[in-house]
PyMOL CGO cylinders between C-alpha atoms (Angstrom):
from pymol import cmd
from pymol.cgo import CYLINDER

trace = [
    CYLINDER, 28.10, -28.16, 74.41, 29.23, -27.54, 70.88, 0.3, 1, 1, 1, 1, 1, 1,
    CYLINDER, 29.23, -27.54, 70.88, 31.23, -29.85, 68.69, 0.3, 1, 1, 1, 1, 1, 1,
    CYLINDER, 31.23, -29.85, 68.69, 34.99, -29.31, 69.15, 0.3, 1, 1, 1, 1, 1, 1,
    CYLINDER, 34.99, -29.31, 69.15, 36.68, -27.30, 66.39, 0.3, 1, 1, 1, 1, 1, 1,
    CYLINDER, 36.68, -27.30, 66.39, 39.03, -30.18, 65.61, 0.3, 1, 1, 1, 1, 1, 1,
    CYLINDER, 39.03, -30.18, 65.61, 36.08, -32.48, 64.91, 0.3, 1, 1, 1, 1, 1, 1,
    CYLINDER, 36.08, -32.48, 64.91, 34.42, -29.88, 62.65, 0.3, 1, 1, 1, 1, 1, 1,
    CYLINDER, 34.42, -29.88, 62.65, 37.71, -29.33, 60.81, 0.3, 1, 1, 1, 1, 1, 1,
    CYLINDER, 37.71, -29.33, 60.81, 38.08, -33.07, 60.26, 0.3, 1, 1, 1, 1, 1, 1,
    CYLINDER, 38.08, -33.07, 60.26, 34.50, -33.38, 59.00, 0.3, 1, 1, 1, 1, 1, 1,
    CYLINDER, 34.50, -33.38, 59.00, 34.96, -30.40, 56.67, 0.3, 1, 1, 1, 1, 1, 1,
    CYLINDER, 34.96, -30.40, 56.67, 38.16, -31.95, 55.36, 0.3, 1, 1, 1, 1, 1, 1,
    CYLINDER, 38.16, -31.95, 55.36, 36.38, -35.24, 54.67, 0.3, 1, 1, 1, 1, 1, 1,
    CYLINDER, 36.38, -35.24, 54.67, 33.56, -33.37, 52.89, 0.3, 1, 1, 1, 1, 1, 1,
    CYLINDER, 33.56, -33.37, 52.89, 36.07, -31.50, 50.72, 0.3, 1, 1, 1, 1, 1, 1,
    CYLINDER, 36.07, -31.50, 50.72, 37.89, -34.70, 49.78, 0.3, 1, 1, 1, 1, 1, 1,
    CYLINDER, 37.89, -34.70, 49.78, 34.62, -36.40, 48.78, 0.3, 1, 1, 1, 1, 1, 1,
    CYLINDER, 34.62, -36.40, 48.78, 33.45, -33.36, 46.78, 0.3, 1, 1, 1, 1, 1, 1,
    CYLINDER, 33.45, -33.36, 46.78, 36.82, -33.05, 45.02, 0.3, 1, 1, 1, 1, 1, 1,
    CYLINDER, 36.82, -33.05, 45.02, 36.78, -36.74, 44.18, 0.3, 1, 1, 1, 1, 1, 1,
    CYLINDER, 36.78, -36.74, 44.18, 33.33, -36.40, 42.61, 0.3, 1, 1, 1, 1, 1, 1,
    CYLINDER, 33.33, -36.40, 42.61, 34.38, -33.26, 40.70, 0.3, 1, 1, 1, 1, 1, 1,
    CYLINDER, 34.38, -33.26, 40.70, 37.40, -35.14, 39.32, 0.3, 1, 1, 1, 1, 1, 1,
    CYLINDER, 37.40, -35.14, 39.32, 35.15, -37.99, 38.24, 0.3, 1, 1, 1, 1, 1, 1,
    CYLINDER, 35.15, -37.99, 38.24, 32.76, -35.60, 36.49, 0.3, 1, 1, 1, 1, 1, 1,
    CYLINDER, 32.76, -35.60, 36.49, 35.61, -34.03, 34.53, 0.3, 1, 1, 1, 1, 1, 1,
    CYLINDER, 35.61, -34.03, 34.53, 36.99, -37.44, 33.54, 0.3, 1, 1, 1, 1, 1, 1,
    CYLINDER, 36.99, -37.44, 33.54, 33.74, -38.53, 31.88, 0.3, 1, 1, 1, 1, 1, 1,
    CYLINDER, 33.74, -38.53, 31.88, 32.95, -37.65, 28.27, 0.3, 1, 1, 1, 1, 1, 1,
    CYLINDER, 32.95, -37.65, 28.27, 30.02, -35.21, 28.35, 0.3, 1, 1, 1, 1, 1, 1,
    CYLINDER, 30.02, -35.21, 28.35, 29.36, -31.64, 27.31, 0.3, 1, 1, 1, 1, 1, 1,
    CYLINDER, 29.36, -31.64, 27.31, 31.20, -28.86, 29.05, 0.3, 1, 1, 1, 1, 1, 1,
    CYLINDER, 31.20, -28.86, 29.05, 27.85, -27.37, 30.01, 0.3, 1, 1, 1, 1, 1, 1,
    CYLINDER, 27.85, -27.37, 30.01, 26.82, -30.59, 31.78, 0.3, 1, 1, 1, 1, 1, 1,
    CYLINDER, 26.82, -30.59, 31.78, 30.16, -30.71, 33.59, 0.3, 1, 1, 1, 1, 1, 1,
    CYLINDER, 30.16, -30.71, 33.59, 29.74, -27.12, 34.79, 0.3, 1, 1, 1, 1, 1, 1,
    CYLINDER, 29.74, -27.12, 34.79, 26.19, -27.79, 35.99, 0.3, 1, 1, 1, 1, 1, 1,
    CYLINDER, 26.19, -27.79, 35.99, 27.26, -30.95, 37.84, 0.3, 1, 1, 1, 1, 1, 1,
    CYLINDER, 27.26, -30.95, 37.84, 30.23, -29.17, 39.41, 0.3, 1, 1, 1, 1, 1, 1,
    CYLINDER, 30.23, -29.17, 39.41, 27.94, -26.36, 40.56, 0.3, 1, 1, 1, 1, 1, 1,
    CYLINDER, 27.94, -26.36, 40.56, 25.52, -28.89, 42.09, 0.3, 1, 1, 1, 1, 1, 1,
    CYLINDER, 25.52, -28.89, 42.09, 28.39, -30.68, 43.86, 0.3, 1, 1, 1, 1, 1, 1,
    CYLINDER, 28.39, -30.68, 43.86, 29.59, -27.36, 45.29, 0.3, 1, 1, 1, 1, 1, 1,
    CYLINDER, 29.59, -27.36, 45.29, 26.09, -26.45, 46.47, 0.3, 1, 1, 1, 1, 1, 1,
    CYLINDER, 26.09, -26.45, 46.47, 25.47, -29.86, 48.00, 0.3, 1, 1, 1, 1, 1, 1,
    CYLINDER, 25.47, -29.86, 48.00, 28.77, -29.76, 49.87, 0.3, 1, 1, 1, 1, 1, 1,
    CYLINDER, 28.77, -29.76, 49.87, 28.14, -26.22, 51.11, 0.3, 1, 1, 1, 1, 1, 1,
    CYLINDER, 28.14, -26.22, 51.11, 24.58, -27.02, 52.18, 0.3, 1, 1, 1, 1, 1, 1,
    CYLINDER, 24.58, -27.02, 52.18, 25.72, -30.06, 54.18, 0.3, 1, 1, 1, 1, 1, 1,
    CYLINDER, 25.72, -30.06, 54.18, 28.41, -28.02, 55.91, 0.3, 1, 1, 1, 1, 1, 1,
    CYLINDER, 28.41, -28.02, 55.91, 25.99, -25.17, 56.66, 0.3, 1, 1, 1, 1, 1, 1,
    CYLINDER, 25.99, -25.17, 56.66, 23.37, -27.57, 58.02, 0.3, 1, 1, 1, 1, 1, 1,
    CYLINDER, 23.37, -27.57, 58.02, 25.87, -29.11, 60.44, 0.3, 1, 1, 1, 1, 1, 1,
    CYLINDER, 25.87, -29.11, 60.44, 27.06, -25.66, 61.54, 0.3, 1, 1, 1, 1, 1, 1,
    CYLINDER, 27.06, -25.66, 61.54, 23.50, -24.50, 62.21, 0.3, 1, 1, 1, 1, 1, 1,
    CYLINDER, 23.50, -24.50, 62.21, 22.65, -27.66, 64.15, 0.3, 1, 1, 1, 1, 1, 1,
    CYLINDER, 22.65, -27.66, 64.15, 25.90, -27.27, 66.10, 0.3, 1, 1, 1, 1, 1, 1,
    CYLINDER, 25.90, -27.27, 66.10, 24.80, -23.81, 67.23, 0.3, 1, 1, 1, 1, 1, 1,
    CYLINDER, 24.80, -23.81, 67.23, 21.44, -25.07, 68.55, 0.3, 1, 1, 1, 1, 1, 1,
    CYLINDER, 21.44, -25.07, 68.55, 21.22, -26.11, 72.23, 0.3, 1, 1, 1, 1, 1, 1,
    CYLINDER, 21.22, -26.11, 72.23, 22.64, -29.60, 72.70, 0.3, 1, 1, 1, 1, 1, 1,
    CYLINDER, 22.64, -29.60, 72.70, 19.36, -31.02, 74.02, 0.3, 1, 1, 1, 1, 1, 1,
    CYLINDER, 19.36, -31.02, 74.02, 17.85, -30.55, 70.52, 0.3, 1, 1, 1, 1, 1, 1,
    CYLINDER, 17.85, -30.55, 70.52, 20.90, -31.50, 68.44, 0.3, 1, 1, 1, 1, 1, 1,
    CYLINDER, 20.90, -31.50, 68.44, 20.40, -35.26, 68.56, 0.3, 1, 1, 1, 1, 1, 1,
    CYLINDER, 20.40, -35.26, 68.56, 16.81, -35.04, 67.32, 0.3, 1, 1, 1, 1, 1, 1,
    CYLINDER, 16.81, -35.04, 67.32, 17.81, -32.66, 64.53, 0.3, 1, 1, 1, 1, 1, 1,
    CYLINDER, 17.81, -32.66, 64.53, 20.82, -34.76, 63.53, 0.3, 1, 1, 1, 1, 1, 1,
    CYLINDER, 20.82, -34.76, 63.53, 18.65, -37.88, 63.39, 0.3, 1, 1, 1, 1, 1, 1,
    CYLINDER, 18.65, -37.88, 63.39, 16.14, -36.04, 61.21, 0.3, 1, 1, 1, 1, 1, 1,
    CYLINDER, 16.14, -36.04, 61.21, 18.94, -34.79, 58.96, 0.3, 1, 1, 1, 1, 1, 1,
    CYLINDER, 18.94, -34.79, 58.96, 20.35, -38.30, 58.79, 0.3, 1, 1, 1, 1, 1, 1,
    CYLINDER, 20.35, -38.30, 58.79, 16.93, -39.60, 57.70, 0.3, 1, 1, 1, 1, 1, 1,
    CYLINDER, 16.93, -39.60, 57.70, 16.81, -36.97, 54.95, 0.3, 1, 1, 1, 1, 1, 1,
    CYLINDER, 16.81, -36.97, 54.95, 20.29, -37.88, 53.73, 0.3, 1, 1, 1, 1, 1, 1,
    CYLINDER, 20.29, -37.88, 53.73, 19.48, -41.60, 53.96, 0.3, 1, 1, 1, 1, 1, 1,
    CYLINDER, 19.48, -41.60, 53.96, 16.46, -41.14, 51.71, 0.3, 1, 1, 1, 1, 1, 1,
    CYLINDER, 16.46, -41.14, 51.71, 18.77, -39.62, 49.10, 0.3, 1, 1, 1, 1, 1, 1,
    CYLINDER, 18.77, -39.62, 49.10, 21.22, -42.50, 49.49, 0.3, 1, 1, 1, 1, 1, 1,
    CYLINDER, 21.22, -42.50, 49.49, 18.37, -44.99, 49.17, 0.3, 1, 1, 1, 1, 1, 1,
    CYLINDER, 18.37, -44.99, 49.17, 17.26, -43.31, 45.93, 0.3, 1, 1, 1, 1, 1, 1,
    CYLINDER, 17.26, -43.31, 45.93, 20.82, -43.53, 44.56, 0.3, 1, 1, 1, 1, 1, 1,
    CYLINDER, 20.82, -43.53, 44.56, 20.99, -47.22, 45.55, 0.3, 1, 1, 1, 1, 1, 1,
    CYLINDER, 20.99, -47.22, 45.55, 17.73, -47.90, 43.71, 0.3, 1, 1, 1, 1, 1, 1,
    CYLINDER, 17.73, -47.90, 43.71, 19.11, -46.19, 40.60, 0.3, 1, 1, 1, 1, 1, 1,
    CYLINDER, 19.11, -46.19, 40.60, 22.31, -48.22, 40.86, 0.3, 1, 1, 1, 1, 1, 1,
    CYLINDER, 22.31, -48.22, 40.86, 20.30, -51.43, 41.09, 0.3, 1, 1, 1, 1, 1, 1,
    CYLINDER, 20.30, -51.43, 41.09, 18.54, -50.56, 37.84, 0.3, 1, 1, 1, 1, 1, 1,
    CYLINDER, 18.54, -50.56, 37.84, 21.77, -49.97, 35.89, 0.3, 1, 1, 1, 1, 1, 1,
]
cmd.load_cgo(trace, "trace")
């Protein structure tokens, strides 16, 4: 069973809001235009990759989705943990 379209639309909407918020923050900080463009590009890629990953997992048979989602969650959590460590050092 695949994820309902309404759930995917809601998740995509939340991803877009978060990405837009981060883009706005980047453009509000004093830094070179080149750095802003690079960061915006990375935000776009990260958002697109997350959305694509969830779409691909959604298309895989349900019996494997939980295992893949847990693995994906672990990957994302390691990134969050790295950010938290950096925040602690600031």
